[in-house]
N, C-alpha and C positions, 0 to 999 in steps of 0.2 A: 513609489508609484510614478511620480513625475519624471524621474530619471528613466524609467522604463518607457514612458510615453514618448520622451524625446528620442530615445533610441529607435522606437518603431517609426517615428516621424522621418527619421533619416533613411528609411527604406524606400521612400518616394524617389522616382528617377531624378538624377542630377539636374537635368534641364528644367524639370518642373520646380525643383527646389530653388534654383537660381531665379526663376521668374516669380514664384508665388511664396517663397520661403518666409519672407518677412511678415506678410499678411497672415500666413498660416501660424506662424509662431505667436503673433499678437492674439490670435483667436484662442490658441491653446493655453495662453497665460491667464485667460479669463475664466477658464473652465477648471472645475475641481476634479482632478484625475480619478478615474474609476476603471474597473475592468471593462465595462461596456465601451467607454471612450477608447480604451486601448484596442479593443477587438475592432471597433468601427474604424480607427486609424489604420490598423493592419490590413483590414479589408480594402480600404481605399488604396493603400499603397500597393497591394497585390494586384488590384484592378489596373492601376496605372502601369505597373511593370509588365503585365500581361499583354498590353497593347503593343509593346515593342520588347519582346522577351529576349533574354540572353541566358546562357547556361548558368553563369555565376549568380545573376540576379534571381532567376527562378529558384535555384538551390537555396539561396539565402532566405528568400521570401517564404518558401514552403517550410524551411526549417524553423523560422520564427513562428509562423502560423502553427505549426505542429506543437512547439513548445508552449505557446500560449493556450492552445486547446487543451493540452494535457494538464496545464496549471489550473484551468477552469474546472476540468473534471475532478482533480485532486482537492481543490477548495470545496466542491459541492459534496464530497464524501464526508461522513462524520469522522471525527478524530478516533483513533483506536488507543485503548489503554491496556497495559499488560500488568497483571498481578502474577507473582511468582512465589514459589515456596521450594524448599530444598529438603529432600529425604536422604537419610544414610542407611544403607543395607549392611547387615551383619550376616555373613554367609557361614554355614557350618562346613567343616571339612577342608578349610584352606583359606588363603587370602582372597580379598575381593578383587576380581579382574573384570574388565569390561565384558568379556564373554560370559563369564559366570553370572555377572549381575543382569545381563540381558536375558539370560535363560531363566533366571529367578523371577524377573519382573514381567516377562512375556505374558504368562497366563493371568496375572493380576491385572495388568493393563488391558488385556483383551476383555475381561469381564467388566471393568470400569467404564470402558469406552464402547460397550455393546449398544446396539440400537435401543434396547429397552431402557438401559441406564441413562443414556443421553436424552431420550424422549421424556423421562421422568424429570431430569434437570430443567429442560426447556419448559415444561408445564409448571413445575414448582416455582421457578424464578421468573416465569413469563418472559423468556428470552426471545429475541427476534420477532416481536409482535407484528410488525408491518410486513416483514419478509414472509411470515407464515400465511399472510392473506394472499400473497402472490404466487408462492411456490409450494410444491408438495412437501410434506414434512421430511421425506427422504432426502430431498435436495438440501433442506435446511440443516438436517443433521450432518450431512457430508461437509457442508461449509463449516459447521461448528467443529468438526473433527480437525479441519485444517487450521483452526485457531487454537487448538490445544496442543501443547508440547509436553511429552514425558520422555526425558532422555538425559544424557550425561550433562551435569552442571559444570560451569566454567571453574568451579571451586576445586575440581579434581574428582576423587573417588566418591561422588555423590550423584543423586538424581534430582533434576529440575522438574517441577511441574508448573506450567504457566498457561494462561489463557488470555486472549486479546478480545476486547469488547468495547463498544462505544461508551459505556457507562462504567465509571470506576468501581462503584460498590457492587455492581453485578459481576464484574470481572473477578473481584476478590471473593464474592460468595461462590462462584463456580470453583475456584481453586480450593476454597475451604471444603467444599463437598467432595471434590475429587480426592483430596488428601484423606478425608474421613473414610471414604469408600475403599481406597487403597489399604489403609491400616485395618479396616474391618475385614477385608477379603483376606489379608495376610493372617489375621487371627482365626478367621473361620476355616481356612483351608491351610493348615500349617505346611510349610514346604521346606526348602533347603536353607532358609534364613529368616530374618526379621527385619522389619522396617522401623525407623525412628525418625520423627520430625526434628530437623535441625534448625531450619528457619521457617517461621510461620508465614502464611500467605500475606504478601504485602498489599497495601492500599496505594494504587498508582496515583501519584500527584500530577504527573506530566504525561502527555500523549506520546506515542511513539515517534521518533524522528525519522527523517529520510524519505517519507512517502512523496512529498511534493518535489524534492530534487530528482528522485529517481524517475517519477513520471514525466517531468519536464525533459530529462535527458532522453528518455525513450521517444518522446514526441519530437524532440530536436533532431534526433537521428532518423526517425521515420519520415519526418517532413523533408529533410535534406535528401534522402534517397528518392522520395517521390518527386521533388523539385528537380533533381538531376536527371531522372527519367523523363520528365515533362520537357526539360530544356533540350535534351537530346532528340526527343521525338519532334519537337517543333523545328529544330535546326535542320534535321534530316528532311522534313517535308518542305521547308523553304528552299533547300538546295535542289530538290527534285522538281520543284514547281518551274 
């Protein structure tokens, strides 16, 4: 955190750092680095740069500000945990191919991911309690669908069932119920094959990686583009004045 604070402090104009750098560094050494101090320092540097803007300075400042803002948003979001299980399909009348497996699984998945089935899961496991207070149930269910994956597994000719959720045991509980319902639907409506559980639903011990770095990269790029546009606009206006 202190390394990040020192990096942000270097965004102040060179003339300002040459005049006040030693005093500013002494003050910073006495403070315990935190996200608030980093944001305040970045805001101060941005304010100083805008008093005498240049294209490079503005681009850099907006890029850093965008990355920091994205990092703050990422940190404020709850961690996501993924539970997964693997199913194997045995199809009648020939070998298992991706197309035949998709045709076999399609009707089963449609019934398991129907509105009624998902609404029962949400109620049974008390999923998204805060979100349900803020959004209609239809929107909550659409978001839940995006967190469910039923598709080809990395293992090869198998199907992966996974679910992402902020709580580990609920993520696993949802996958358990999805698997149970897929197997039950397969027995209830015999089709072109059968499903078999190969790997049971996992209990996720670690949160999903990459969210923070991805959001910071997006914030960095967005901030850089905005800064470049602001610098170009300021330069154009100063020339026409």
